[in-house]
Backbone as JSON, one array per atom type, in Angstrom:
{
  "sequence": "MKFRTWRKRALRFRFLAIAALLALAGCVQLSPDYLKVELTRDYFKGSTSTRAELLYKSGYLVEARRLADTVSRDDPDYKAAQKLKSDIASVLEDISIRHTELGEDYENAEIYPAALREYGEALKLNPSNHTARARIKELRAYLDEGKRPAQPAATAKKSDRSDDNDDPSFIANMHYNKGRIYLSSGTYNKAIDEFNLVLKYIPGHADAKKLLERARAERENSISAHFKKGIGYFEAEQMELAIKEWDVVLELDPDNKTAADYRSRADAIIKQLKKIREKQSGSAVETSPSS",
  "N": [[27.99, -70.35, 198.63], [27.81, -67.58, 198.05], [29.69, -67.58, 196.03], [28.4, -69.06, 194.04], [26.25, -67.39, 193.45], [27.63, -65.15, 192.51], [28.82, -66.31, 190.27], [26.58, -66.95, 188.69], [25.65, -64.38, 188.15], [27.8, -63.4, 186.72], [27.79, -65.05, 184.43], [25.28, -64.35, 183.42], [25.73, -61.68, 182.85], [27.68, -61.95, 180.9], [26.26, -63.25, 178.87], [24.37, -61.26, 178.25], [26.08, -59.26, 177.38], [27.21, -60.41, 175.09], [24.88, -60.69, 173.6], [24.26, -58.01, 173.22], [26.41, -57.19, 171.66], [25.98, -58.73, 169.38], [23.6, -57.63, 168.54], [24.44, -55.06, 167.87], [26.01, -55.76, 165.76], [24.23, -56.18, 163.8], [22.17, -58.05, 164.02], [18.98, -59.55, 163.58], [17.04, -60.63, 165.23], [16.82, -61.73, 168.67], [16.24, -64.22, 169.8], [16.39, -67.17, 171.92], [16.94, -69.55, 170.39], [17.93, -68.47, 168.04], [20.24, -67.27, 168.96], [21.68, -69.54, 169.59], [22.52, -70.45, 167.13], [24.15, -68.33, 166.38], [26.13, -68.23, 168.32], [27.97, -70.19, 167.8], [31.23, -71.46, 167.06], [32.0, -71.46, 164.35], [30.33, -69.51, 163.35], [31.26, -67.09, 164.46], [33.85, -67.06, 163.46], [33.52, -66.93, 160.75], [33.03, -65.17, 157.58], [30.87, -62.4, 156.62], [29.2, -63.34, 154.59], [29.44, -66.11, 154.99], [28.31, -66.35, 157.53], [25.71, -65.58, 156.93], [24.99, -67.73, 155.33], [25.07, -69.8, 157.2], [22.94, -69.07, 158.85], [20.89, -69.34, 156.99], [20.96, -72.12, 156.45], [20.14, -72.94, 158.92], [17.54, -72.31, 158.95], [16.75, -69.66, 159.24], [15.62, -67.69, 157.26], [14.78, -65.05, 156.54], [16.42, -63.48, 158.17], [18.9, -64.32, 157.24], [18.81, -63.34, 154.64], [18.77, -60.58, 155.1], [21.27, -60.23, 156.26], [22.95, -61.07, 154.18], [22.43, -59.03, 152.44], [24.06, -57.01, 153.35], [26.58, -57.42, 152.37], [29.11, -55.98, 150.59], [29.82, -54.74, 147.22], [32.56, -54.81, 146.66], [33.48, -56.83, 148.19], [35.07, -60.01, 148.47], [33.32, -62.15, 148.7], [31.02, -61.39, 147.45], [29.65, -62.35, 145.13], [28.93, -64.9, 146.0], [27.22, -64.22, 148.06], [25.17, -62.97, 146.6], [24.23, -65.14, 145.15], [23.26, -66.69, 147.25], [21.22, -65.0, 148.14], [19.51, -65.15, 145.94], [18.76, -67.85, 146.07], [17.45, -67.84, 148.54], [15.38, -66.03, 148.0], [13.89, -67.46, 146.13], [12.99, -69.66, 147.67], [11.56, -68.31, 149.68], [9.56, -67.12, 148.16], [7.98, -69.3, 147.4], [7.14, -70.22, 149.94], [5.78, -67.98, 150.78], [3.62, -67.97, 148.99], [2.31, -70.24, 149.89], [1.46, -69.39, 152.42], [-0.3, -67.42, 151.58], [-2.25, -68.97, 150.3], [-3.19, -70.39, 152.52], [-4.21, -68.27, 153.98], [-6.34, -67.59, 152.31], [-7.9, -69.86, 152.6], [-8.65, -69.61, 155.31], [-10.06, -67.23, 155.07], [-12.17, -67.94, 153.4], [-13.44, -69.59, 155.15], [-14.38, -67.74, 156.84], [-12.82, -66.91, 158.97], [-11.47, -64.36, 159.84], [-9.41, -62.88, 161.33], [-7.31, -64.78, 161.47], [-6.88, -65.13, 158.76], [-5.91, -62.58, 158.02], [-3.55, -62.63, 159.48], [-2.09, -64.68, 158.19], [-1.87, -63.61, 155.59], [-0.35, -61.4, 156.22], [2.01, -62.62, 157.06], [2.77, -63.79, 154.66], [3.34, -61.51, 153.19], [5.43, -60.48, 154.64], [7.45, -62.34, 154.18], [7.69, -62.15, 151.43], [7.76, -59.2, 150.15], [6.83, -58.38, 147.69], [4.53, -59.7, 147.12], [1.78, -59.24, 145.65], [-0.81, -60.21, 145.64], [-1.34, -61.02, 148.31], [-1.05, -58.52, 149.53], [-3.15, -57.08, 148.35], [-5.37, -58.54, 149.29], [-5.22, -58.09, 152.06], [-5.66, -55.33, 152.17], [-8.26, -55.15, 151.06], [-9.7, -56.82, 152.78], [-9.43, -55.57, 155.28], [-10.69, -53.15, 154.71], [-13.36, -53.93, 154.26], [-13.95, -55.06, 156.78], [-13.66, -52.86, 158.46], [-15.84, -51.41, 157.68], [-17.79, -52.98, 158.56], [-18.81, -54.95, 156.94], [-19.35, -58.05, 155.13], [-16.6, -59.62, 153.69], [-15.81, -60.02, 150.16], [-15.48, -63.19, 148.58], [-12.21, -64.56, 148.2], [-10.32, -64.92, 145.15], [-9.04, -68.04, 144.09], [-5.66, -68.76, 144.77], [-3.23, -69.68, 142.44], [-1.91, -72.91, 142.59], [1.43, -74.26, 142.84], [1.77, -76.41, 141.06], [-0.26, -75.94, 139.3], [0.27, -73.65, 137.85], [0.1, -71.56, 135.04], [0.67, -69.64, 132.19], [-1.47, -69.32, 130.51], [-3.94, -69.7, 131.79], [-4.0, -68.48, 134.29], [-4.65, -65.84, 136.68], [-4.02, -62.5, 135.56], [-2.72, -60.69, 137.34], [-1.49, -62.38, 139.14], [0.29, -63.76, 137.48], [1.87, -61.63, 136.61], [3.0, -60.89, 139.06], [4.54, -63.16, 139.59], [6.44, -63.09, 137.49], [7.61, -60.67, 138.14], [8.88, -61.22, 140.59], [10.74, -63.11, 139.72], [12.24, -61.48, 138.02], [13.42, -59.73, 139.88], [15.1, -61.5, 141.26], [16.86, -62.28, 139.2], [17.97, -59.77, 138.65], [19.29, -59.13, 141.05], [21.3, -61.01, 140.98], [22.82, -60.21, 138.91], [22.14, -61.03, 136.36], [21.31, -59.57, 133.88], [19.98, -59.44, 131.31], [18.0, -61.43, 131.42], [16.57, -60.47, 133.58], [15.57, -58.09, 132.51], [13.91, -59.14, 130.5], [11.98, -60.41, 132.14], [10.83, -58.24, 133.56], [9.74, -56.84, 131.46], [7.75, -58.61, 130.72], [6.11, -58.43, 132.97], [5.13, -55.82, 132.63], [3.72, -56.24, 130.34], [1.5, -57.62, 131.22], [0.57, -56.0, 133.33], [0.53, -52.92, 132.57], [0.81, -50.53, 134.01], [2.5, -51.03, 136.17], [4.36, -49.73, 138.54], [6.67, -50.37, 140.11], [7.9, -52.36, 138.6], [8.58, -50.91, 136.33], [10.5, -49.14, 137.36], [12.51, -50.95, 138.21], [13.09, -52.12, 135.79], [14.29, -50.0, 134.39], [16.49, -49.68, 136.06], [17.77, -52.18, 135.73], [18.5, -52.04, 133.02], [20.25, -49.84, 133.11], [22.27, -50.79, 134.85], [23.17, -52.94, 133.35], [24.3, -51.61, 131.14], [26.35, -50.23, 132.45], [27.87, -52.38, 133.35], [28.62, -53.55, 130.91], [30.22, -51.49, 129.86], [32.25, -51.37, 131.83], [33.46, -53.95, 131.72], [34.29, -53.96, 129.05], [36.22, -51.88, 128.99], [38.03, -52.96, 130.78], [38.88, -55.15, 129.31], [40.21, -53.83, 127.22], [42.33, -52.76, 128.65], [43.74, -55.12, 129.4], [44.36, -56.0, 126.84], [46.1, -54.0, 125.88], [48.13, -54.49, 127.63], [49.07, -56.77, 126.63], [47.91, -59.15, 127.43], [46.23, -61.36, 126.24], [44.44, -63.56, 126.6], [43.07, -62.93, 128.97], [41.89, -60.55, 128.16], [40.12, -61.47, 126.2], [38.34, -62.94, 127.81], [37.06, -60.88, 129.2], [35.78, -59.53, 127.1], [34.11, -61.53, 126.25], [32.23, -61.54, 128.29], [31.07, -59.06, 127.81], [29.91, -59.56, 125.29], [28.11, -61.5, 125.99], [26.29, -60.05, 127.47], [25.61, -58.15, 125.6], [25.05, -59.18, 122.7], [25.17, -58.05, 120.14], [27.24, -56.28, 120.08], [29.42, -54.88, 118.16], [31.98, -53.68, 118.3], [33.24, -54.88, 120.54], [33.23, -57.49, 119.6], [34.94, -57.27, 117.37], [37.38, -56.52, 118.57], [37.77, -58.81, 120.08], [38.16, -60.72, 118.08], [40.55, -59.78, 116.99], [42.29, -60.12, 119.16], [42.17, -62.89, 119.44], [43.29, -63.64, 116.98], [45.89, -62.7, 117.31], [46.78, -64.35, 119.39], [46.78, -66.84, 118.09], [48.69, -66.32, 116.1], [50.99, -65.85, 117.64], [51.27, -68.36, 118.71], [51.96, -69.86, 116.46], [54.44, -68.69, 115.85], [55.91, -69.43, 118.12], [55.92, -72.2, 117.82], [57.41, -72.41, 115.45], [59.87, -71.36, 116.27], [60.5, -73.24, 118.17], [60.79, -75.5, 116.57], [62.98, -74.73, 114.97], [64.96, -74.57, 116.88], [65.29, -77.23, 117.54], [66.31, -78.28, 115.14], [68.8, -76.96, 114.87], [70.24, -77.84, 117.03], [73.12, -79.58, 118.37], [73.99, -82.88, 117.32], [73.96, -85.83, 119.31]],
  "CA": [[26.72, -69.75, 198.19], [28.15, -66.31, 197.43], [30.43, -67.87, 194.79], [27.42, -69.47, 193.03], [25.51, -66.18, 193.05], [28.53, -64.34, 191.68], [29.0, -67.03, 189.01], [25.35, -66.77, 187.91], [25.62, -62.99, 187.68], [28.84, -63.25, 185.7], [27.31, -65.71, 183.22], [24.19, -63.54, 182.88], [26.32, -60.47, 182.27], [28.38, -62.36, 179.68], [25.24, -63.5, 177.86], [23.81, -59.98, 177.83], [27.12, -58.53, 176.64], [27.29, -61.03, 173.76], [23.65, -60.33, 172.91], [24.37, -56.6, 172.8], [27.38, -57.13, 170.55], [25.33, -59.28, 168.21], [22.62, -56.64, 168.09], [25.19, -54.0, 167.2], [26.55, -56.31, 164.5], [23.17, -56.21, 162.78], [21.28, -59.19, 164.16], [17.6, -59.15, 163.4], [16.3, -61.0, 166.43], [17.69, -62.28, 169.7], [15.59, -65.33, 170.48], [17.39, -68.15, 172.38], [17.35, -70.45, 169.3], [18.73, -67.68, 167.1], [21.57, -67.1, 169.56], [22.39, -70.82, 169.51], [23.17, -70.47, 165.81], [25.16, -67.29, 166.29], [27.21, -68.39, 169.28], [28.88, -71.26, 167.41], [32.58, -71.01, 166.68], [32.0, -71.2, 162.91], [29.64, -68.25, 163.07], [32.13, -65.97, 164.81], [35.06, -67.07, 162.63], [33.18, -66.78, 159.35], [32.77, -63.87, 156.96], [29.44, -62.04, 156.63], [28.52, -64.27, 153.68], [29.41, -67.42, 155.66], [27.32, -66.26, 158.62], [24.39, -65.57, 156.3], [24.72, -69.1, 154.89], [24.78, -70.59, 158.4], [21.57, -68.74, 159.24], [20.03, -69.93, 155.96], [20.9, -73.57, 156.69], [19.45, -73.16, 160.2], [16.14, -71.99, 158.77], [16.47, -68.24, 159.46], [15.73, -67.19, 155.89], [14.67, -63.59, 156.49], [17.64, -62.94, 158.8], [20.02, -64.61, 156.32], [18.69, -62.41, 153.51], [19.17, -59.24, 155.56], [22.72, -60.23, 156.47], [23.56, -61.14, 152.84], [22.26, -57.7, 151.84], [25.11, -56.09, 153.82], [27.85, -57.73, 151.7], [29.34, -54.93, 149.58], [30.26, -55.2, 145.9], [34.01, -55.04, 146.63], [33.78, -57.99, 149.06], [35.35, -61.22, 147.67], [32.18, -63.06, 148.79], [29.82, -60.71, 146.93], [28.91, -63.24, 144.22], [28.34, -65.98, 146.81], [26.09, -63.61, 148.78], [24.1, -62.75, 145.64], [23.68, -66.47, 144.86], [22.49, -67.06, 148.42], [20.01, -64.18, 148.12], [18.64, -65.72, 144.91], [18.22, -69.1, 146.61], [16.5, -67.48, 149.6], [14.21, -65.4, 147.37], [13.1, -68.53, 145.51], [12.34, -70.42, 148.74], [10.59, -67.43, 150.34], [8.43, -66.92, 147.26], [7.11, -70.48, 147.52], [6.53, -70.23, 151.28], [4.83, -66.86, 150.79], [2.42, -68.42, 148.28], [1.6, -71.18, 150.77], [0.77, -68.59, 153.44], [-1.42, -66.77, 150.9], [-3.28, -70.0, 150.12], [-3.76, -70.65, 153.84], [-5.02, -67.09, 154.29], [-7.58, -67.7, 151.53], [-8.72, -70.91, 153.24], [-9.23, -69.0, 156.51], [-11.02, -66.21, 154.66], [-13.34, -68.66, 152.92], [-14.11, -70.12, 156.35], [-14.79, -66.54, 157.59], [-11.96, -66.71, 160.15], [-10.75, -63.24, 159.26], [-8.13, -62.55, 162.0], [-6.29, -65.76, 161.05], [-6.59, -64.83, 157.35], [-5.03, -61.41, 158.01], [-2.23, -63.05, 160.0], [-1.4, -65.44, 157.14], [-1.53, -62.68, 154.52], [0.75, -60.58, 156.74], [3.21, -63.46, 157.03], [3.12, -63.93, 153.24], [3.92, -60.24, 152.77], [6.72, -60.34, 155.33], [8.41, -63.2, 153.49], [7.86, -61.64, 150.06], [7.09, -57.9, 150.08], [6.26, -58.17, 146.35], [3.35, -60.54, 146.96], [0.68, -58.29, 145.45], [-2.07, -60.87, 145.98], [-1.51, -60.9, 149.77], [-1.23, -57.1, 149.84], [-4.5, -56.69, 147.93], [-6.35, -59.17, 150.17], [-5.17, -57.38, 153.34], [-6.32, -54.03, 151.97], [-9.7, -55.36, 150.85], [-10.27, -57.43, 153.98], [-9.51, -54.53, 156.32], [-11.71, -52.16, 154.29], [-14.68, -54.52, 154.52], [-14.14, -55.23, 158.21], [-13.84, -51.53, 159.05], [-17.2, -50.96, 157.35], [-18.73, -53.94, 159.14], [-19.41, -55.77, 155.88], [-18.73, -59.35, 154.87], [-15.72, -59.5, 152.51], [-16.03, -60.88, 149.0], [-14.62, -64.38, 148.62], [-11.0, -64.37, 147.38], [-10.05, -65.85, 144.04], [-8.04, -69.02, 144.53], [-4.29, -68.57, 144.29], [-2.78, -70.86, 141.69], [-0.9, -73.73, 143.23], [2.65, -74.34, 142.03], [1.6, -77.38, 139.98], [-1.3, -75.48, 138.39], [0.61, -72.37, 137.25], [0.19, -71.55, 133.58], [0.45, -68.3, 131.68], [-2.68, -69.27, 129.71], [-5.19, -69.71, 132.52], [-3.89, -67.83, 135.58], [-5.02, -64.43, 136.77], [-2.91, -61.65, 135.09], [-1.96, -60.09, 138.44], [-0.64, -63.43, 139.71], [1.37, -64.01, 136.52], [2.76, -60.46, 136.68], [3.73, -60.98, 140.33], [5.52, -64.23, 139.45], [7.52, -62.58, 136.64], [8.28, -59.59, 138.89], [9.79, -61.86, 141.56], [11.85, -63.69, 138.94], [13.08, -60.36, 137.58], [14.21, -59.24, 141.02], [16.14, -62.5, 141.52], [17.86, -62.14, 138.13], [18.66, -58.48, 138.8], [20.19, -59.19, 142.21], [22.44, -61.88, 140.67], [23.56, -59.64, 137.78], [21.71, -61.62, 135.09], [20.52, -58.42, 133.47], [19.11, -59.68, 130.16], [16.83, -62.19, 131.88], [15.8, -59.55, 134.43], [14.86, -57.18, 131.6], [12.82, -59.93, 129.89], [10.93, -60.64, 133.13], [10.13, -56.99, 133.85], [8.93, -56.53, 130.27], [6.56, -59.47, 130.81], [5.25, -57.82, 134.0], [4.47, -54.66, 132.02], [2.78, -56.75, 129.33], [0.26, -57.98, 131.93], [0.12, -54.82, 134.08], [1.31, -51.81, 132.0], [1.06, -49.45, 134.97], [3.25, -51.55, 137.34], [5.41, -48.73, 138.78], [7.91, -51.0, 140.61], [8.53, -53.06, 137.47], [9.17, -49.87, 135.47], [11.72, -48.65, 138.02], [13.54, -51.99, 138.17], [13.48, -52.29, 134.38], [15.26, -48.92, 134.12], [17.72, -49.99, 136.82], [18.43, -53.32, 135.08], [19.11, -51.54, 131.79], [21.38, -48.97, 133.47], [23.34, -51.63, 135.4], [23.72, -53.72, 132.23], [25.17, -50.71, 130.38], [27.55, -49.99, 133.28], [28.65, -53.62, 133.35], [29.21, -53.66, 129.56], [31.3, -50.49, 129.76], [33.35, -51.74, 132.73], [34.15, -55.14, 131.19], [34.94, -53.59, 127.79], [37.43, -51.12, 129.34], [38.97, -53.9, 131.4], [39.44, -55.91, 128.19], [41.18, -52.96, 126.54], [43.52, -52.69, 129.52], [44.47, -56.38, 129.24], [44.83, -56.04, 125.46], [47.27, -53.12, 125.81], [49.19, -55.13, 128.43], [49.39, -58.0, 125.89], [47.34, -60.32, 128.12], [45.13, -61.58, 125.32], [43.44, -64.49, 127.14], [42.25, -62.19, 129.93], [41.1, -59.58, 127.39], [39.03, -62.22, 125.57], [37.36, -63.26, 128.85], [36.27, -59.67, 129.47], [34.9, -59.25, 125.95], [33.07, -62.57, 126.24], [31.18, -61.06, 129.2], [30.39, -57.98, 127.09], [29.09, -60.14, 124.22], [27.0, -62.21, 126.63], [25.32, -59.01, 127.84], [25.22, -57.41, 124.39], [25.53, -60.0, 121.58], [25.33, -57.25, 118.91], [28.3, -55.29, 120.29], [30.4, -55.11, 117.08], [33.31, -53.25, 118.72], [33.8, -55.94, 121.39], [33.46, -58.66, 118.74], [36.13, -56.99, 116.55], [38.55, -56.61, 119.45], [37.95, -60.21, 120.47], [38.75, -61.39, 116.9], [41.95, -59.35, 116.9], [43.04, -60.77, 120.25], [42.24, -64.3, 119.1], [44.25, -63.76, 115.86], [47.23, -62.5, 117.88], [47.11, -65.58, 120.14], [47.1, -67.88, 117.09], [49.94, -65.93, 115.46], [52.06, -66.09, 118.62], [51.42, -69.81, 118.84], [52.71, -70.3, 115.28], [55.83, -68.21, 116.01], [56.57, -70.28, 119.13], [56.12, -73.52, 117.22], [58.52, -72.27, 114.49], [61.09, -71.21, 117.06], [60.77, -74.54, 118.81], [61.27, -76.38, 115.51], [64.32, -74.27, 114.58], [65.87, -74.92, 117.97], [65.55, -78.68, 117.45], [67.15, -78.49, 113.94], [70.16, -76.41, 115.06], [70.92, -78.41, 118.21], [74.13, -80.55, 117.96], [73.57, -84.28, 117.54], [74.76, -86.46, 120.35]],
  "C": [[26.97, -68.44, 197.46], [28.84, -66.53, 196.09], [29.45, -68.23, 193.67], [26.63, -68.26, 192.52], [26.35, -65.32, 192.13], [28.72, -64.96, 190.3], [27.79, -66.85, 188.1], [25.29, -65.37, 187.3], [26.62, -62.78, 186.55], [28.41, -63.86, 184.37], [26.19, -64.91, 182.56], [24.73, -62.29, 182.2], [27.0, -60.8, 180.94], [27.38, -62.58, 178.54], [24.67, -62.19, 177.33], [24.8, -59.18, 177.0], [27.24, -59.07, 175.21], [26.06, -60.66, 172.94], [23.71, -58.9, 172.39], [25.31, -56.45, 171.62], [26.75, -57.65, 169.26], [24.31, -58.3, 167.65], [23.31, -55.51, 167.35], [25.75, -54.46, 165.86], [25.48, -56.47, 163.44], [22.26, -57.41, 162.86], [19.84, -58.72, 164.12], [16.76, -59.49, 164.62], [17.25, -61.67, 167.4], [16.97, -63.36, 170.49], [16.66, -66.33, 170.89], [17.87, -69.06, 171.26], [18.24, -69.74, 168.31], [20.15, -67.52, 167.64], [22.37, -68.4, 169.54], [23.14, -70.92, 168.2], [24.36, -69.52, 165.82], [26.36, -67.53, 167.2], [28.14, -69.55, 168.96], [30.21, -70.66, 166.97], [32.65, -70.64, 165.21], [31.38, -69.85, 162.59], [30.56, -67.06, 163.33], [33.35, -65.9, 163.9], [34.75, -66.72, 161.17], [33.0, -65.35, 158.89], [31.27, -63.59, 157.04], [28.65, -63.01, 155.76], [28.38, -65.65, 154.31], [28.38, -67.44, 156.77], [25.9, -66.26, 158.06], [24.01, -66.99, 155.85], [24.38, -70.01, 156.06], [23.35, -70.34, 158.88], [20.57, -69.37, 158.27], [19.85, -71.43, 156.2], [20.19, -73.92, 157.99], [17.98, -72.76, 160.13], [15.76, -70.54, 158.98], [16.62, -67.49, 158.13], [15.71, -65.67, 155.82], [15.93, -62.94, 157.05], [18.85, -63.15, 157.9], [20.01, -63.64, 155.14], [19.17, -61.02, 153.91], [20.68, -59.15, 155.76], [23.45, -60.26, 155.12], [23.47, -59.79, 152.13], [23.38, -56.74, 152.22], [26.47, -56.35, 153.18], [28.04, -56.75, 150.55], [29.9, -55.52, 148.29], [31.75, -55.51, 145.84], [34.43, -56.19, 147.54], [34.03, -59.21, 148.17], [34.17, -62.21, 147.66], [30.91, -62.49, 148.19], [28.99, -61.65, 146.04], [28.23, -64.37, 144.99], [27.12, -65.45, 147.57], [24.9, -63.39, 147.85], [23.42, -64.08, 145.27], [22.8, -66.92, 146.02], [21.17, -66.3, 148.46], [19.0, -64.71, 147.09], [17.97, -67.0, 145.4], [17.15, -68.81, 147.66], [15.22, -66.91, 149.0], [13.29, -66.45, 146.76], [12.32, -69.32, 146.55], [11.24, -69.57, 149.39], [9.37, -67.18, 149.47], [7.45, -68.08, 147.38], [6.4, -70.52, 148.87], [5.48, -69.13, 151.39], [3.52, -67.25, 150.11], [1.61, -69.38, 149.15], [0.83, -70.44, 151.86], [-0.44, -67.87, 152.83], [-2.57, -67.75, 150.72], [-3.98, -70.3, 151.44], [-4.66, -69.49, 154.28], [-6.35, -67.13, 153.57], [-8.51, -68.76, 152.12], [-9.41, -70.36, 154.49], [-10.32, -68.0, 156.14], [-12.31, -66.86, 154.16], [-14.15, -69.25, 154.06], [-14.58, -69.0, 157.28], [-14.06, -66.39, 158.92], [-10.99, -65.6, 159.78], [-9.46, -62.85, 159.99], [-7.0, -63.47, 161.59], [-5.9, -65.51, 159.6], [-5.63, -63.65, 157.25], [-3.63, -61.76, 158.49], [-1.43, -63.77, 158.92], [-0.99, -64.54, 155.98], [-0.35, -61.79, 154.95], [2.06, -61.33, 156.71], [3.7, -63.62, 155.59], [3.83, -62.67, 152.75], [5.28, -59.99, 153.41], [7.8, -61.15, 154.61], [8.71, -62.71, 152.08], [7.09, -60.34, 149.92], [6.45, -57.6, 148.72], [5.04, -59.05, 146.08], [2.12, -59.64, 146.87], [-0.68, -58.89, 145.79], [-2.36, -60.72, 147.47], [-1.78, -59.44, 150.15], [-2.66, -56.64, 149.52], [-5.56, -57.27, 148.86], [-6.38, -58.48, 151.54], [-5.93, -56.06, 153.24], [-7.84, -54.18, 151.87], [-10.38, -55.89, 152.11], [-10.44, -56.39, 155.09], [-10.59, -53.5, 155.99], [-13.11, -52.68, 154.59], [-14.96, -54.62, 156.02], [-14.37, -53.9, 158.92], [-15.26, -51.0, 158.81], [-18.26, -51.9, 157.91], [-19.42, -54.82, 158.13], [-18.69, -57.11, 155.78], [-17.87, -59.24, 153.61], [-16.15, -60.42, 151.38], [-15.07, -62.05, 149.07], [-13.41, -64.19, 147.72], [-10.93, -65.36, 146.23], [-8.94, -66.78, 144.46], [-6.68, -68.7, 143.93], [-3.84, -69.84, 143.59], [-1.72, -71.6, 142.45], [0.29, -73.87, 142.27], [2.46, -75.28, 140.84], [0.58, -76.93, 138.93], [-0.95, -74.22, 137.65], [0.73, -72.49, 135.74], [-0.14, -70.16, 133.09], [-0.88, -68.18, 130.92], [-3.94, -69.13, 130.55], [-5.12, -69.03, 133.88], [-4.35, -66.38, 135.52], [-3.82, -63.55, 136.38], [-2.07, -61.06, 136.23], [-1.03, -61.11, 139.09], [0.56, -63.7, 138.8], [2.38, -62.87, 136.57], [3.61, -60.51, 137.93], [4.84, -62.03, 140.25], [6.72, -63.76, 138.61], [8.3, -61.47, 137.35], [9.29, -60.17, 139.87], [10.99, -62.49, 140.86], [12.81, -62.6, 138.5], [13.96, -59.83, 138.68], [15.37, -60.2, 141.33], [17.25, -62.38, 140.48], [18.65, -60.84, 138.29], [19.67, -58.53, 139.94], [21.42, -60.06, 141.94], [23.22, -61.39, 139.45], [23.23, -60.26, 136.43], [20.75, -60.64, 134.44], [19.56, -58.69, 132.32], [17.84, -60.43, 130.56], [15.94, -61.32, 132.76], [14.96, -58.62, 133.56], [13.69, -57.9, 130.93], [11.66, -60.11, 130.86], [10.13, -59.37, 133.42], [9.27, -56.55, 132.66], [7.65, -57.37, 130.26], [5.57, -58.94, 131.84], [4.44, -56.69, 133.37], [3.51, -55.06, 130.9], [1.43, -57.05, 129.99], [-0.32, -56.8, 132.71], [0.96, -53.62, 133.62], [1.65, -50.7, 132.99], [1.84, -49.87, 136.21], [4.47, -50.66, 137.57], [6.73, -49.36, 139.21], [8.66, -51.7, 139.48], [9.21, -52.07, 136.54], [10.5, -49.38, 136.05], [12.84, -49.68, 137.93], [13.99, -52.3, 136.75], [14.53, -51.24, 134.0], [16.59, -49.21, 134.82], [18.49, -51.14, 136.17], [19.14, -52.89, 133.8], [20.35, -50.7, 132.08], [22.55, -49.81, 133.98], [23.97, -52.49, 134.31], [24.69, -52.85, 131.42], [26.47, -50.43, 131.13], [28.47, -51.2, 133.27], [29.34, -53.82, 132.0], [30.41, -52.73, 129.43], [32.52, -50.9, 130.6], [34.16, -52.92, 132.18], [34.87, -54.82, 129.87], [36.26, -52.86, 128.07], [38.49, -52.03, 129.97], [39.66, -54.73, 130.32], [40.48, -55.12, 127.43], [42.48, -52.88, 127.33], [44.38, -53.94, 129.4], [45.08, -56.47, 127.84], [46.1, -55.21, 125.32], [48.45, -53.68, 126.6], [49.62, -56.46, 127.83], [48.96, -59.27, 126.64], [46.05, -60.7, 127.39], [44.04, -62.51, 125.87], [42.49, -63.78, 128.11], [41.36, -61.17, 129.22], [39.89, -60.27, 126.76], [37.94, -62.56, 126.59], [36.45, -62.07, 129.14], [35.3, -59.38, 128.32], [33.83, -60.31, 125.77], [31.9, -62.16, 127.15], [30.36, -59.97, 128.51], [29.43, -58.56, 126.05], [27.93, -60.98, 124.78], [25.89, -61.23, 126.99], [24.76, -58.29, 126.61], [25.76, -58.14, 123.16], [25.8, -59.22, 120.29], [26.43, -56.19, 119.04], [29.45, -55.56, 119.3], [31.82, -54.75, 117.51], [33.99, -54.33, 119.56], [34.11, -57.18, 120.56], [34.72, -58.49, 117.89], [37.41, -57.12, 117.38], [38.83, -58.05, 119.84], [38.61, -60.99, 119.33], [40.23, -61.05, 116.75], [42.81, -60.05, 117.95], [43.23, -62.25, 119.94], [43.25, -64.55, 117.98], [45.68, -63.62, 116.36], [47.69, -63.74, 118.63], [47.53, -66.68, 119.16], [48.43, -67.6, 116.4], [51.13, -66.2, 116.37], [52.34, -67.57, 118.78], [52.24, -70.36, 117.67], [54.18, -69.91, 115.38], [56.58, -69.09, 116.99], [56.86, -71.66, 118.56], [57.27, -73.51, 116.23], [59.85, -72.21, 115.22], [61.5, -72.52, 117.71], [61.34, -75.52, 117.8], [62.68, -76.03, 115.07], [65.35, -74.67, 115.62], [66.24, -76.39, 117.91], [66.49, -78.97, 116.29], [68.59, -78.06, 114.16], [70.9, -77.04, 116.23], [71.9, -79.49, 117.75], [73.68, -81.97, 118.25], [74.49, -84.92, 118.57], [75.66, -87.53, 119.77]]
}
């Protein structure tokens, strides 16, 4: 009997110790189902990016996003983590819209607590969901004053979305979310295009202005870094690697004449070296003694 009691205590202590370690490692929640995912061998053996992917595949999208956010730029898995974040953002955006639609249904039925709950869930999944944010603000204001809220405008369903007939705030929100996804994955030109579209519909969108400036700055930094890297390879006579770096520069800045000139020079050197090798190879065959 004493042995069983001691065993139970030991197991409980072990569980609590593991839970504490997981919390210190940056876990977002400690529900039993969440711990089932985390206590697998693959989870403990994997990198931060791998653990984030395991959480994503297990349905813990918010937790996976937060864990992927901790992967630093110098981590070998950084690109994989950014790709995962983009995938999560896309899924969360759609789920957030569904919660917004459900909130509108509850609001139209005058079930306001349920509507607020759904709008809150939509905002939790996608903090940039301006429609949900606006409905929460308006709904609370009306309820605090004891008035009946105005009926919400219907949120466009995924199949009905169109830049020609949708509400400008919804279109701006959609482009804003796309811009954030592109920015997080380093696709700067597309991010800039999306943020410019946001400002076309809502010129005073402060968040879009900030992220547009950030996207432009990060693009310039990336252009400079890849250009310098290409010069380094060029000086080390590693022409193929230099060309790869300048290709990245030209993808980000197609009008970059300096990178284009250097790329042409490197390409000409590669072709010249190829001709020299072919000549040398031909001369070697001619001078070799016949058998």
